[in-house]
N, C-alpha and C positions, 0 to 999 in steps of 0.2 A: 392189354399187354400181360396176359396171364403167365407167360414164361419169363417174366422180369421180376427181379427182386431189388430191394433197396440196399444201399451200401452197407448197412449194419448186418443184414443177413448175408451179404456177399462176403464180408469180412469173416463171419463165423464159419461159413461153408468152406472157405479157402484157407482157414487157419491164419489169416493175416490180421493186421490192425488197420483202422481207418487212416492212420498217419501213413502207413506203408502204401496203401492203395492210392491215396492222393499223391504221394511222392512219385509212384510209378507213372501216374498220369502226367505229372508235371515234366518228367524227363522223357516222355514219349514211349515208355514201355507198354503202357495201357492207353488205349484210345479214350478220349472223353466220351462217356456213355450218353445215351439218350436220357431225357429228363421227362418227368411227369408234368402234368399241367401245374402242379403245385411247386415245381422246381426241384423235385427230388431226383437224385441220380438213380438210374435204373440199369440193372446189369442182367445180361442174358447168356445164352449158350456161347456166343463168340467171346465174351469177356472171360467166361469160365475156362474155355479152351486155351485162351491166351495165358491166363494165370497158371494153368496146368503146365504149359510149356516152360514158363518162367521158373516155376518151382522145380521142375525136372532138371533144367539146365543149372540152376543154383546148386542142386544136390551133387552135381558133378564137379563143383568147385569153380564154376565160371563167375566172373564178376559181372556187374550189371552193364558195364560198357560193352563187353563181349556178347552178352545176351542180347542187347539191343542190336548189335551188328548182325547177329544170326537171324533174329526175328525180322529184321529189316529186309532180309533176302531169304525167307524161309523156304522157298521152293528151289533154291540152289544148294544141292546136296554137297557140292564141293566146299562151300563156305563152312558148313558144319563139320565136315570131315577134316579140313585143315585146322580149324580151331581145336577140335578134339585131339588131333594128333599133337598139336603144340601143347595142349594141356597135359596129355599123357607124358610128354617128355619132361615137363616141369615137375610132375608128380613123381616120376621115376627118380629125378635128381633129388627131390625132397626125401624120398624113401631111402636113398642111399645115404643122405646126410643123417637121417634119423638112426639108421642102422649103425653108422660110424659112431654116433654119440652114445648109443646103447652099449656098444662094444667098449668104449672108453670108460663108461660108468661101471660096467662089469669088471674091467681090469682094475679099476680102483677098489672096488668092493672085494676083489679076490685077495687084496694085500692085507697083511696083518694090521698095518697102520696106514691110514690114507694120508698122503702128502701131496697136495697140489703144487707145492713149490719145487718138487723134483721133476725131472724130465721123464715122466712116466710114458707119455704118449709118443708114438712114432711121428717124426717130422714128415709132413707131406712131401717136401722136396727130397728128403733122403729116400723115401719110399719110391719116388719117381726115378731117382738114380739107380736104385736097386732093380727096378723093373727094366731099366734100359740095359744094365750090365748083364742081368740074368742070374739065376740062382747059382750056377756053377762058379761064376766069377766071384759072387758074393761069398760063397762058402770058402773059396780060396783065400779071399781077403780075411775072413774071420779066422781061418786056420793059420794064416801067416802072421797076423798081428791083431789078436782080439782086443788088446788094450787101445790101439789106435782106431780100430773100428768103432769101439764104444765111444771114444772121444769125438770122433767125427759125427756119430749119431746125435750126441748132445749138442755139438756146435751147430748142426743143421737146425735143431730145435730152436736155438737162440736166434739164428738167422730168420727163421720163419715167424717167430713171435713178434718181431719188431721190423719197422721200416728203416733200414740203415742208410738209405739214399743210394744204394747200389743194387743192380739187378743180379744178386748172387745166384738166384735160381737158374736163370738162363745160362750163366757162366758154367755152373757145375753140371747142368744137364748137357751142355755142349761138350764138356770134358768126358762125361760118361759115354756119349755117343762116339767120341774119338777113341776112347779106351776099348769100346766094344769092337770097333773095326781095326784097331791096332793092338792086338793082344801083347805084342812085344813091349810096347810102351806101358801097358798096364802092369806087366811083370816088373818093369823098372820101377814103377811107382810102389809096387808091393815090397820090392827089395829095399827101397828108401823107407817104407813104413816100418820095416824091422828095425832099422837104425833109429827111427823116431821113438819107437817104444823104449829103447835103451836110455833115452834122455830123461825119462822119469826117475832114473836112479843116479843121475848126474847133477853136479852143481851147475848153475847157470854160467859160471866162469870157466867151465871146462872148454878147452880149445875145440873139442869135438862138436860143440854147439855151432860155432861159426863155420867149421868145415862142412857140416851137414847142411847148413843153410845155403852155402855156396853150391853144393851138389844138388840141392833141391831146386834152386833157381836154374841151374844148367839143364836139368830135366824139363822144367817148365818151358824154358826158352827153346827147347828142341821141338816143341809142339807149336803148331800154327795158331793155337788159341791163347797163347800166353798174354797177348795184349788185353784180353778180357778181364784179367785180374790186376792189371796195373792201373788201378783207379784208387784215388785217395779220398778218405773221409776227411771232414773237417777235424781239426785237432781235438775239439771238444767231444765230437762223436766218436773219434777213434779212441780217445781216452776212456770214454764211457764203455765202449765195446770191449776194450781190453780188461777193464774192471770186472765185467760180467763173465768173460771167458776165463778169467784167472781162476775161477772156481772149478773149472773143468781141466785146465792144463797146468802142469807143473811149472815152476819158475824157469827151468831149462827149456821147456817146450814153448813157454811164452817168449823167451828171448829168441829162440829159433824162429818163431812166427814173425817177430818184429824185424829180425834181420832179413828174412825173406822179403818182406814188404819194402824194407829200405833198399835192398839190392835191386828189386824190380823197379822202384821209383827212380833210382839214381843211375841205373844201368852200370853198376859197379864192375870193375875188373874181377871176374870170378876166379881168376887164377891166383889172385892175391899178390899180384906184382905191382 
């Protein structure tokens, strides 16, 4: 057996360890080699080729389970192609995630003072809404009411950061789709946003707060999606949510928000009769 070497030499030649080689044999990645008369494991060309394949597949990021699947059917090119395509998809997703993280870090570093407690990052849900509406509609929103736009951006961040027990994302994405196909309704919402912006200069006891809340609910009820927002949190969760968003909304805006939720729950007479 001139072309056979002992396990110690095989480990050096392949850049592995004795423990790794034995483990590969135990899980079936490497076949149990022939032995010398003295009981020593002997490795030859077949084992070297097998280890070469294992190392190449590992370098692509495949785990041992997948490598074993591929090597178990090494002559079926479809198996390798499907696995590599799946791996490529995973790596592309990881690449996107890493790029997003780097962008966030660069954004923080570009600021004079780094604050992680501020809503510096764009909300994924808000970005999805923007993508659905399109840049023209978003520009119109910003131009019409930049204050409300910024408040909504921050509120979406709060919704994304925690699990409030409601699927807010699906609800708001549905509204975005509806507004995209019903520009007249979106214009109504923008007109309402103009009035919402004025609430920041009002007292929470101003009659305009209640009037605007009723008008807001009328607009919402004119849409087929209004049921999606008529869901209640537990009292404790709602109180906690309101405490957090109070740092974003003025007292009058907070009262408006609470009145809208109340009217939606109760199905109040919106004409005030």
